[in-house]
PLY file of the C-alpha trace (Angstrom):
ply
format ascii 1.0
element vertex 213
property float x
property float y
property float z
element edge 212
property int vertex1
property int vertex2
end_header
16.35 49.50 -13.90
13.39 51.66 -12.85
11.37 48.56 -11.94
14.22 47.16 -9.89
14.76 50.39 -7.97
11.04 50.48 -7.12
11.30 47.21 -5.15
10.97 48.11 -1.45
13.84 46.88 0.68
13.13 46.29 4.35
15.95 46.99 6.74
16.94 44.32 9.20
15.97 41.39 6.94
19.55 40.31 6.17
21.10 40.50 2.74
20.22 38.94 -0.63
22.40 36.42 -2.40
22.13 34.30 -5.53
21.63 31.01 -3.73
20.74 28.85 -6.73
24.11 29.50 -8.35
25.74 27.37 -5.66
23.24 24.51 -5.98
23.62 22.07 -8.88
21.22 19.41 -7.57
18.70 20.05 -10.33
15.90 20.43 -7.77
12.94 22.70 -8.47
12.34 25.88 -6.46
9.58 24.10 -4.54
11.89 21.19 -3.71
14.61 23.56 -2.50
12.10 25.46 -0.36
10.90 22.18 1.16
14.50 21.13 1.77
15.18 24.43 3.56
12.14 23.87 5.78
13.27 20.30 6.35
16.74 21.46 7.44
15.31 24.23 9.62
13.02 21.85 11.50
15.70 19.24 11.98
15.41 16.80 9.08
17.03 13.96 10.99
14.04 13.77 13.33
12.14 11.51 10.94
14.85 8.85 11.14
14.63 8.73 14.92
11.37 6.84 14.54
12.03 5.36 11.09
14.93 3.37 12.56
12.50 1.67 14.93
10.67 0.07 12.00
13.63 -2.33 11.54
13.71 -1.81 7.78
16.33 -3.52 5.69
19.13 -1.07 4.77
18.12 -0.95 1.09
14.53 -0.12 1.99
15.56 2.52 4.50
17.82 4.14 1.89
14.94 4.07 -0.62
12.66 5.93 1.78
15.41 8.41 2.63
15.80 9.14 -1.09
12.03 9.32 -1.50
11.74 11.86 1.33
14.53 13.95 -0.19
13.16 13.88 -3.76
16.08 11.79 -5.00
14.20 8.93 -6.71
14.66 8.95 -10.53
10.94 8.85 -11.27
9.56 10.07 -14.59
8.53 13.36 -12.99
12.04 13.69 -11.55
13.59 13.15 -15.02
11.25 15.65 -16.69
12.09 18.34 -14.11
15.75 17.79 -14.94
15.03 17.93 -18.68
16.24 14.35 -19.18
12.87 13.09 -20.41
9.58 14.38 -21.80
7.45 11.63 -20.24
6.31 12.31 -16.66
3.42 9.85 -16.43
3.49 6.53 -14.55
4.65 3.76 -16.94
1.88 1.47 -15.62
-0.83 3.56 -17.24
-2.09 5.29 -14.10
-2.50 8.53 -16.09
-0.81 10.52 -13.32
2.61 12.07 -12.97
5.04 9.63 -11.39
6.23 11.77 -8.49
7.18 10.94 -4.90
3.60 10.66 -3.69
2.57 8.50 -6.64
5.39 6.10 -5.78
4.71 6.13 -2.04
0.94 5.73 -2.08
-1.02 6.56 -5.21
0.12 4.01 -7.82
-2.51 1.47 -8.88
0.02 -1.35 -8.52
0.68 -0.38 -4.91
-3.06 -0.29 -4.23
-3.43 -3.80 -5.65
-0.63 -5.08 -3.42
-2.06 -3.49 -0.28
-5.54 -4.76 -1.13
-4.24 -8.33 -1.41
-2.27 -7.97 1.82
-5.45 -6.82 3.56
-7.28 -9.83 2.13
-4.62 -11.99 3.78
-5.52 -10.48 7.14
-3.21 -7.47 7.43
-4.72 -4.07 8.21
-2.69 -1.68 6.07
-3.92 1.86 5.43
-3.73 3.69 2.10
-2.92 7.35 2.74
-4.07 10.47 0.89
-0.77 12.33 0.59
2.92 12.01 1.43
2.74 14.06 4.62
-0.16 11.96 5.90
1.80 8.85 4.95
4.78 9.79 7.12
2.54 10.83 10.00
0.60 7.57 9.73
3.77 5.46 9.68
5.09 7.32 12.71
1.91 6.49 14.66
2.43 2.80 13.90
5.86 2.71 15.55
5.72 0.41 18.55
2.91 -2.12 18.69
2.23 -1.89 14.94
5.78 -1.46 13.65
5.43 -4.59 11.54
2.52 -3.06 9.60
4.56 0.08 8.93
7.49 -2.12 7.90
5.23 -3.97 5.47
3.99 -0.71 3.95
7.53 0.56 3.42
8.62 -2.82 2.04
5.63 -2.97 -0.31
6.45 0.47 -1.71
10.08 -0.53 -2.28
9.21 -3.82 -4.01
6.62 -2.12 -6.22
9.29 0.41 -7.23
11.76 -2.40 -8.02
9.09 -4.10 -10.13
8.50 -0.81 -11.92
12.20 -0.58 -12.76
12.08 -4.12 -14.12
9.16 -3.04 -16.32
11.19 -0.11 -17.67
14.39 -2.04 -18.35
13.16 -5.58 -19.07
9.55 -4.96 -20.17
8.27 -7.40 -17.54
6.91 -7.04 -14.01
6.72 -9.29 -10.98
3.30 -10.83 -10.37
1.09 -9.47 -7.61
1.22 -12.73 -5.65
5.00 -12.97 -5.75
5.34 -9.36 -4.61
2.97 -9.90 -1.69
4.82 -13.07 -0.66
8.10 -11.15 -0.70
6.57 -8.36 1.38
5.39 -10.75 4.08
8.64 -12.71 4.22
10.94 -9.66 4.10
9.03 -7.71 6.77
8.65 -10.76 9.02
12.31 -11.78 8.85
13.49 -8.18 9.28
11.45 -7.68 12.45
12.19 -11.15 13.83
15.97 -10.95 13.48
16.21 -7.35 14.67
14.14 -8.08 17.77
16.11 -11.15 18.97
19.61 -10.80 17.48
21.27 -12.31 20.55
19.70 -15.70 19.75
21.22 -15.96 16.27
24.77 -16.64 15.20
26.21 -15.68 11.81
25.26 -18.89 10.01
21.70 -18.80 11.30
21.31 -15.23 10.08
22.36 -16.30 6.59
20.08 -19.32 6.57
17.08 -17.31 7.75
16.89 -15.28 4.55
15.87 -18.36 2.54
12.84 -19.00 4.75
9.43 -17.78 3.58
6.49 -18.00 5.99
3.08 -19.12 4.69
0.25 -16.60 4.29
-1.92 -15.90 7.35
-4.62 -18.58 7.71
0 1
1 2
2 3
3 4
4 5
5 6
6 7
7 8
8 9
9 10
10 11
11 12
12 13
13 14
14 15
15 16
16 17
17 18
18 19
19 20
20 21
21 22
22 23
23 24
24 25
25 26
26 27
27 28
28 29
29 30
30 31
31 32
32 33
33 34
34 35
35 36
36 37
37 38
38 39
39 40
40 41
41 42
42 43
43 44
44 45
45 46
46 47
47 48
48 49
49 50
50 51
51 52
52 53
53 54
54 55
55 56
56 57
57 58
58 59
59 60
60 61
61 62
62 63
63 64
64 65
65 66
66 67
67 68
68 69
69 70
70 71
71 72
72 73
73 74
74 75
75 76
76 77
77 78
78 79
79 80
80 81
81 82
82 83
83 84
84 85
85 86
86 87
87 88
88 89
89 90
90 91
91 92
92 93
93 94
94 95
95 96
96 97
97 98
98 99
99 100
100 101
101 102
102 103
103 104
104 105
105 106
106 107
107 108
108 109
109 110
110 111
111 112
112 113
113 114
114 115
115 116
116 117
117 118
118 119
119 120
120 121
121 122
122 123
123 124
124 125
125 126
126 127
127 128
128 129
129 130
130 131
131 132
132 133
133 134
134 135
135 136
136 137
137 138
138 139
139 140
140 141
141 142
142 143
143 144
144 145
145 146
146 147
147 148
148 149
149 150
150 151
151 152
152 153
153 154
154 155
155 156
156 157
157 158
158 159
159 160
160 161
161 162
162 163
163 164
164 165
165 166
166 167
167 168
168 169
169 170
170 171
171 172
172 173
173 174
174 175
175 176
176 177
177 178
178 179
179 180
180 181
181 182
182 183
183 184
184 185
185 186
186 187
187 188
188 189
189 190
190 191
191 192
192 193
193 194
194 195
195 196
196 197
197 198
198 199
199 200
200 201
201 202
202 203
203 204
204 205
205 206
206 207
207 208
208 209
209 210
210 211
211 212
């Protein structure tokens, strides 16, 4: 009681309340603080430019969940006391958190390296904040590259889930082929929708373009 009464209270700073009692999201203090900053600065701003990348709805939802710390990664499960294993299941020897999924996983690096060998100029970022800033800069003339980065991350995550549940992963070549076809079709259809009827839209999803060169 003596220690509590010694805490200086500054007038005019509002009033205290037990905020965490009304939050059952399971997020850490750091995640809640980031969310508060996100809300204060207008969290929807990021989607004003993210929409321009013409991502498929599943991929856009994945990145929304990634940005809001809502991906059930191993680190996520450990923080919620569901698991004791926080490391990447691919043997990266790092905690599988949002940044590891979005840019630091060895599998993702392999995919991007192969894409660059095919002629695409895709950057590997150093942290999550730099990743979002870099993707934002690509909106416009280089939207397809940003689309491919987001698509690659999503497909690598799907392959990771297959590894967890089925003990098997997609090959690097098949993932890269899916990245190119998915990003190309997504941008193509979204840029000239008036030239396609319903049947043509359905047929287009079975078409896979050849690699560059």
